[in-house]
C-alpha positions in Angstrom: -179.2 -130.3 -35.9 -180.5 -128.7 -32.7 -178.6 -125.4 -33.1 -181.0 -122.6 -34.0 -179.0 -121.4 -37.0 -179.7 -124.7 -38.8 -183.4 -124.1 -38.9 -184.4 -121.2 -41.1 -188.0 -121.7 -41.9 -189.7 -119.4 -44.4 -192.3 -117.5 -42.2 -195.4 -118.1 -44.4 -195.0 -121.6 -45.8 -192.6 -123.3 -43.3 -190.2 -124.4 -46.1 -186.6 -124.4 -45.1 -184.4 -121.9 -46.9 -181.2 -123.6 -45.6 -179.7 -125.4 -48.6 -178.2 -128.0 -46.3 -181.6 -129.3 -45.5 -182.1 -130.2 -49.2 -179.3 -132.6 -49.4 -179.9 -135.9 -47.7 -180.2 -138.1 -50.8 -180.6 -137.5 -54.5 -184.2 -138.9 -54.2 -185.1 -136.4 -51.6 -183.4 -133.7 -53.7 -185.5 -134.6 -56.7 -188.7 -134.7 -54.6 -188.1 -131.4 -53.0 -186.9 -129.6 -56.1 -189.6 -131.2 -58.3 -192.4 -130.4 -55.9 -191.4 -127.7 -53.7 -189.2 -124.6 -54.2 -191.5 -122.7 -56.5 -191.4 -125.9 -58.6 -192.8 -125.0 -62.0 -190.0 -123.6 -64.0 -187.3 -125.5 -62.0 -188.9 -128.7 -63.0 -188.8 -127.5 -66.6 -185.2 -126.5 -66.2 -184.1 -129.7 -64.6 -186.3 -132.4 -66.1 -185.9 -134.8 -63.2 -186.2 -137.9 -65.3 -182.8 -137.2 -66.9 -181.1 -136.7 -63.6 -180.7 -140.3 -62.8 -177.0 -141.1 -63.3 -176.0 -144.0 -65.5 -173.6 -146.5 -64.1 -170.0 -145.5 -64.7 -170.8 -141.8 -65.0 -167.7 -139.7 -64.9 -167.2 -136.5 -63.0 -166.1 -133.4 -64.9 -163.1 -131.4 -64.0 -163.5 -128.5 -61.7 -164.0 -125.1 -63.2 -165.6 -124.6 -66.6 -165.2 -127.7 -68.8 -166.0 -125.6 -71.9 -163.3 -122.9 -71.4 -161.1 -122.7 -74.5 -157.9 -124.9 -74.2 -154.8 -124.8 -76.3 -154.3 -127.9 -78.4 -151.2 -130.2 -77.9 -149.4 -128.3 -80.8 -150.5 -125.4 -83.0 -153.3 -126.7 -85.2 -154.4 -124.8 -88.2 -158.1 -125.7 -87.8 -160.0 -123.9 -85.0 -163.4 -125.2 -86.2 -164.8 -128.1 -88.3 -167.9 -128.2 -90.5 -168.6 -131.8 -91.4 -171.2 -132.2 -94.1 -172.4 -135.8 -93.9 -173.7 -137.2 -97.2 -175.6 -140.0 -95.5 -176.7 -142.9 -97.6 -173.3 -143.4 -99.3 -172.7 -141.3 -102.5 -171.2 -143.0 -105.5 -167.6 -142.0 -105.8 -167.3 -143.0 -109.5 -170.0 -140.5 -110.3 -168.6 -137.6 -108.3 -164.9 -137.4 -107.4 -163.3 -140.6 -108.8 -163.0 -140.4 -112.6 -162.9 -143.9 -114.2 -162.7 -143.7 -118.0 -162.0 -147.4 -118.2 -165.4 -148.1 -116.6 -167.1 -146.0 -119.3 -165.2 -148.0 -121.9 -166.4 -151.3 -120.4 -170.0 -150.0 -120.1 -172.5 -153.0 -120.2 -169.7 -155.6 -120.3 -169.0 -158.0 -117.5 -166.2 -157.0 -115.1 -164.8 -158.6 -112.0 -166.4 -161.9 -112.8 -170.0 -161.3 -112.1 -171.1 -157.7 -112.5 -172.1 -155.7 -115.5 -170.1 -152.5 -115.7 -172.0 -149.2 -115.4 -170.1 -146.3 -116.8 -170.8 -143.0 -115.1 -173.5 -141.1 -117.0 -171.8 -137.9 -115.9 -169.0 -136.0 -117.6 -165.7 -135.3 -115.7 -163.4 -132.3 -116.4 -160.2 -131.0 -115.0 -160.5 -127.9 -112.9 -158.2 -125.2 -111.5 -154.4 -124.9 -111.8 -154.2 -128.4 -110.2 -156.3 -130.0 -113.0 -158.4 -131.8 -110.3 -160.9 -134.1 -112.1 -164.4 -133.5 -110.9 -167.8 -134.7 -112.2 -170.3 -132.2 -113.6 -172.5 -133.0 -110.6 -170.1 -130.8 -108.5 -169.2 -128.2 -111.1 -169.8 -125.3 -108.7 -167.7 -126.8 -105.9 -165.1 -127.7 -108.5 -164.5 -124.0 -109.1 -162.7 -124.3 -105.8 -160.5 -127.2 -107.0 -157.3 -125.6 -105.9 -158.6 -125.5 -102.3 -159.7 -129.1 -102.2 -158.0 -132.2 -101.0 -159.7 -135.4 -102.3 -159.0 -138.7 -100.6 -159.9 -141.3 -103.2 -158.8 -144.3 -101.3 -161.1 -144.4 -98.4 -162.5 -147.7 -97.1 -164.5 -148.9 -94.1 -165.4 -152.1 -92.3 -169.1 -152.9 -92.8 -171.3 -151.6 -95.7 -174.5 -151.3 -93.7 -175.8 -147.7 -93.4 -176.5 -147.5 -89.7 -173.3 -149.2 -88.6 -171.1 -147.4 -91.1 -172.7 -144.0 -90.3 -172.1 -144.4 -86.6 -168.6 -145.7 -87.4 -167.7 -142.6 -89.5 -168.9 -140.4 -86.6 -167.5 -142.3 -83.6 -164.8 -144.7 -84.8 -166.7 -147.5 -83.1 -168.6 -150.4 -84.6 -169.9 -152.1 -81.4 -169.7 -150.2 -78.2 -171.0 -146.7 -77.9 -168.1 -144.3 -78.0 -167.9 -140.5 -78.1 -168.4 -138.8 -81.4 -165.6 -136.9 -83.3 -167.3 -133.6 -82.4 -167.4 -134.5 -78.7 -163.7 -135.4 -78.7 -163.0 -132.1 -80.5 -164.8 -130.0 -77.8 -163.3 -132.1 -75.0 -159.8 -131.3 -76.5 -160.3 -127.7 -77.4 -163.2 -126.3 -75.3 -165.4 -123.7 -76.9 -164.7 -120.1 -78.0 -168.2 -119.0 -77.2 -169.8 -119.7 -73.8 -173.2 -118.7 -74.9 -173.6 -121.5 -77.5 -172.9 -125.3 -77.3 -169.4 -126.2 -78.6 -170.9 -128.8 -80.9 -174.0 -128.4 -82.9 -175.6 -130.9 -85.2 -178.0 -129.6 -87.9 -180.6 -132.0 -89.4 -183.7 -131.7 -91.4 -186.6 -133.5 -89.9 -186.0 -136.8 -88.1 -182.9 -138.3 -86.6 -180.2 -139.9 -88.9 -179.6 -143.7 -88.9 -177.9 -144.5 -85.7 -179.7 -141.7 -84.0 -178.1 -139.5 -81.3 -175.0 -141.8 -81.0 -173.7 -139.9 -84.0 -173.3 -136.7 -82.0 -173.2 -138.1 -78.5 -170.5 -138.0 -75.8 -170.8 -141.6 -74.5 -168.5 -141.8 -71.5 -167.2 -138.2 -71.9 -169.0 -135.7 -69.7 -172.4 -134.8 -71.2 -171.4 -131.1 -71.7 -169.4 -132.3 -74.8 -172.3 -133.9 -76.7 -173.8 -132.3 -79.8 -176.9 -130.2 -79.6 -179.2 -131.4 -82.3 -181.2 -128.7 -84.2 -183.9 -129.3 -86.8 -183.4 -126.6 -89.3 -186.5 -127.5 -91.2 -188.5 -125.7 -88.5 -190.0 -122.4 -89.5 -188.4 -120.2 -86.8 -185.8 -120.3 -84.2 -188.3 -120.9 -81.4 -189.3 -124.2 -83.1 -185.8 -125.1 -84.2 -184.5 -125.1 -80.6 -187.4 -126.2 -78.4 -187.8 -124.3 -75.0 -185.1 -121.8 -76.0 -187.2 -119.1 -74.2 -188.8 -119.5 -70.8 -192.1 -117.7 -71.2 -193.1 -118.0 -67.6 -190.2 -116.7 -65.7 -188.2 -113.5 -66.1 -184.4 -113.5 -66.9 -183.6 -112.3 -63.5 -185.7 -115.0 -61.8 -184.1 -117.7 -64.0 -180.7 -116.5 -63.1 -181.6 -116.6 -59.4 -183.0 -120.2 -59.7 -179.8 -121.4 -61.5 -177.6 -119.8 -58.8 -179.8 -121.5 -56.1 -179.4 -124.9 -57.9 -175.6 -124.3 -58.1 -175.4 -123.6 -54.4 -177.5 -126.8 -53.7 -175.1 -128.7 -56.0 -172.0 -127.4 -54.3 -173.4 -128.6 -50.9 -174.3 -131.9 -52.5 -170.7 -132.3 -53.6 -169.4 -131.6 -50.1 -171.8 -134.1 -48.6 -171.8 -136.8 -51.3 -169.7 -137.7 -54.3 -169.9 -135.5 -57.3 -172.7 -136.5 -59.6 -171.9 -136.4 -63.3 -175.4 -136.6 -64.7 -176.5 -133.8 -62.3 -173.4 -131.8 -63.3 -174.0 -132.1 -67.1 -177.6 -131.3 -66.6 -176.7 -128.1 -64.7 -174.2 -127.2 -67.4 -176.8 -127.6 -70.1 -179.2 -125.4 -68.1 -176.5 -122.8 -67.8 -175.8 -122.9 -71.6 -179.5 -122.8 -72.2 -179.9 -119.8 -70.1 -177.0 -118.0 -71.9 -178.2 -119.2 -75.3 -181.5 -117.3 -75.2 -180.3 -114.2 -76.8 -177.4 -115.6 -78.8 -179.1 -118.6 -80.4 -182.1 -116.6 -81.4 -179.7 -114.4 -83.3 -177.3 -116.9 -84.8 -180.0 -119.3 -86.2 -181.9 -116.4 -87.9 -180.5 -116.3 -91.4 -182.8 -113.3 -92.2 -180.1 -111.3 -90.5 -177.9 -112.0 -93.5 -177.9 -109.7 -96.5 -180.1 -110.9 -99.4 -177.2 -111.5 -101.8 -175.5 -113.8 -99.2 -178.7 -115.8 -98.8 -179.1 -116.0 -102.6 -175.5 -117.3 -102.9 -176.3 -120.2 -100.6 -179.7 -120.8 -102.3 -183.1 -121.3 -100.8 -182.8 -125.0 -100.1 -182.4 -126.9 -96.7 -178.7 -127.5 -97.3 -178.3 -123.9 -98.3 -179.9 -122.7 -95.1 -177.9 -125.3 -93.0 -174.5 -124.2 -94.5 -175.3 -120.6 -94.0 -176.2 -121.3 -90.4 -173.0 -123.4 -90.1 -170.9 -120.4 -91.2 -172.7 -118.2 -88.7 -172.0 -120.7 -85.9 -168.3 -121.1 -86.8 -168.0 -117.3 -87.1 -169.3 -117.0 -83.5 -166.8 -119.6 -82.1 -168.7 -122.8 -82.2 -166.1 -125.6 -82.5 -167.8 -128.4 -84.4 -170.8 -128.2 -86.8 -172.2 -131.4 -88.2 -174.5 -131.0 -91.2 -176.8 -133.9 -92.2 -177.5 -134.2 -95.9 -179.4 -137.5 -96.1 -180.8 -139.5 -99.0 -177.7 -140.7 -100.9 -178.8 -144.3 -101.2 -179.1 -145.0 -104.9 -179.9 -148.7 -105.7 -181.9 -147.7 -108.7 -182.5 -144.7 -110.9 -179.0 -143.5 -110.2 -178.9 -140.8 -112.8 -181.9 -138.9 -111.6 -181.5 -139.4 -108.0 -177.8 -138.5 -107.6 -178.4 -135.5 -109.9 -181.1 -134.3 -107.4 -178.9 -134.9 -104.3 -175.8 -133.3 -105.7 -177.9 -130.4 -107.0 -179.0 -129.7 -103.4 -175.5 -129.4 -102.0 -173.2 -128.2 -104.9 -174.2 -124.6 -104.8 -174.4 -124.2 -101.0 -171.0 -125.9 -100.6 -169.4 -123.7 -103.2 -171.0 -120.7 -101.5 -169.7 -121.8 -98.1 -166.1 -122.1 -99.4 -166.3 -118.6 -101.1 -167.9 -117.1 -98.0 -165.4 -118.5 -95.5 -162.5 -117.4 -97.8 -163.9 -113.8 -98.1 -164.2 -113.6 -94.3 -160.7 -115.0 -93.7 -162.1 -118.1 -92.0 -161.2 -120.8 -94.5 -157.7 -121.2 -93.2 -159.0 -121.9 -89.7 -162.1 -123.9 -90.6 -161.8 -127.5 -91.8 -164.7 -128.3 -94.2 -165.3 -132.1 -94.8 -167.8 -133.6 -97.3 -168.4 -137.4 -97.5 -170.6 -140.3 -96.7 -170.2 -143.6 -94.8 -169.1 -145.8 -97.7 -169.1 -145.9 -101.5 -170.9 -147.7 -104.3 -170.0 -150.5 -106.8 -168.9 -149.8 -110.4 -171.5 -152.4 -111.6 -175.3 -152.2 -112.1 -177.4 -153.2 -109.1 -179.3 -156.2 -110.2 -182.4 -154.9 -108.4 -182.4 -151.7 -110.4 -184.2 -153.2 -113.4 -184.5 -150.9 -116.5 -183.1 -147.9 -114.6 -180.3 -149.3 -112.4 -178.3 -147.8 -109.6 -175.3 -149.0 -107.6 -175.1 -151.3 -104.6 -173.1 -150.7 -101.4 -169.3 -150.8 -101.4 -167.2 -150.7 -98.3 -163.9 -151.1 -100.3 -163.8 -147.7 -101.9 -165.2 -144.2 -101.5 -164.0 -140.5 -101.6 -163.9 -137.9 -99.0 -163.3 -134.2 -99.8 -161.7 -131.8 -97.4 -160.9 -128.0 -97.7 -159.5 -125.3 -95.5 -157.9 -125.5 -92.0 -154.8 -127.7 -92.1 -155.2 -129.4 -95.5 -153.4 -128.7 -98.8 -155.5 -127.6 -101.8 -155.6 -129.1 -105.3 -154.3 -132.5 -104.1 -155.5 -136.1 -104.6 -154.5 -138.8 -102.2 -154.7 -142.5 -103.0 -156.4 -144.3 -105.8 -158.9 -147.0 -106.5 -158.4 -149.8 -109.2 -159.3 -149.0 -112.9 -163.0 -149.5 -112.3 -163.2 -147.9 -108.8 -164.2 -151.2 -107.2 -161.6 -151.0 -104.4 -159.0 -148.7 -102.9 -155.6 -150.0 -104.0 -153.0 -147.2 -103.4 -152.3 -145.4 -100.1 -155.5 -146.7 -98.6 -157.2 -144.6 -95.9 -159.3 -146.2 -93.2 -161.9 -144.4 -91.2 -159.5 -144.4 -88.2 -156.8 -142.8 -90.4 -159.3 -140.1 -91.5 -160.1 -139.3 -87.8 -156.4 -139.2 -86.9 -155.9 -136.7 -89.7 -158.8 -134.5 -88.7 -157.5 -134.4 -85.1 -154.0 -133.6 -86.4 -155.4 -130.6 -88.3 -156.7 -129.3 -85.0 -153.5 -129.7 -83.1 -153.9 -133.2 -81.5 -151.8 -136.3 -81.7 -154.7 -138.8 -81.9 -152.8 -141.3 -79.7 -152.6 -138.7 -76.9 -156.1 -137.3 -76.9 -157.4 -139.8 -74.3 -160.0 -140.2 -71.6 -159.8 -142.6 -68.7 -162.9 -144.7 -68.4 -163.5 -148.1 -66.7 -159.8 -148.3 -65.8 -158.6 -147.8 -69.4 -157.5 -144.9 -71.6 -159.8 -144.5 -74.5 -159.3 -142.5 -77.7 -161.2 -141.8 -80.9 -159.0 -144.0 -83.0 -159.1 -147.0 -80.6 -155.7 -148.7 -81.2 -155.3 -147.8 -84.9 -155.0 -144.8 -87.2 -152.2 -143.2 -89.2 -152.2 -139.5 -90.1 -152.5 -138.9 -93.8 -149.5 -136.6 -94.0 -149.4 -135.9 -97.7 -152.6 -133.8 -97.6 -151.5 -131.7 -94.6 -150.6 -128.1 -95.3 
């Protein structure tokens, strides 16, 4: 390093401006960047603590990993809105009409349980005559756009495990979420917003960030979690604005980090954690204007806001439509609190009341904008409930967990409307006809987006992984 041109020292502070000097080891890089180079906002940008790579980190492909890619074959769905009814809604009170259960109310069924007929009326809707509970009367007005899978089942009826399973297809090891696989497969239509956004109200859902994580997929594909309960966009997305440094200065700093990173790659191996951190800084920089706009529902006309209703789910579904409209690939909407071991009638009335109007409004709105055909809307929870009274419910009973039967409702991109798939037994205790496992549901969702689930793979630890593990059959009868 004796040649003069290797030693450019800044005249006043003696700090080298030659990027090569910054790349001896990652530790030195962190020390220099964290404490030197005009430090303050860079440290904020990079958060050195998150830079330490986990073992087995994977490098991302060259170029922009978020550029839109064509699917394996033409898929009808370009985007997904997954409304997660966390807590496990009772199917026999919502989408799976069981007159026999009503007949047997208060009698012993299945050996040990006392039958609990649904307190809710069901009626046929639309040309298709789809039977829907009064709890979803507004959504039922869209009966001829809905595909109801009545024969869902899952593996373990514990909330946290089943919630993560519904989102990642994995019970034990941490695997990428459905949203992460989607963005990995398709990229994103809008480079100023994350490809996958998860909307929650308040705290994290059971199972936490695993539900929208990217696991061994590059970090750029993970979901960005947004708390829509916050009063304004600044609070919804923390640190969306850098109040200390101008846009031009932020851009200059990012470019400088990119040049450091390029040198680092030449000198050492490519560093995945560093790479995904840089990509998130890039998106964060570009998001400033776009996110402030997209999450502000006051930009919508009063009649549109009124249609969705002034509730948290109403706000979330309106934001979801605004995101999809701007090219976000996957939007997860958390609607928690569907665990009804007692006081079923009041509690499920409250929960359904929160989502029925917004969901109906979303379907109407997407249709009017010509977006329903290209947006797959999914509503469902992690498992179902039993047709019998929960013994712990006392005077005002509810229903216990049931992994053997539940319903999932789909509409829009890639699915037929006005169809029912599969069936449970006469009481709704177990799926018996054309059963659909969680892996089958995932295979079907990927199919709607133009992917053969067996071929959307990622090599990790010497093996090709996929969302559906070694299982999954596409539910062809519901496909458009």
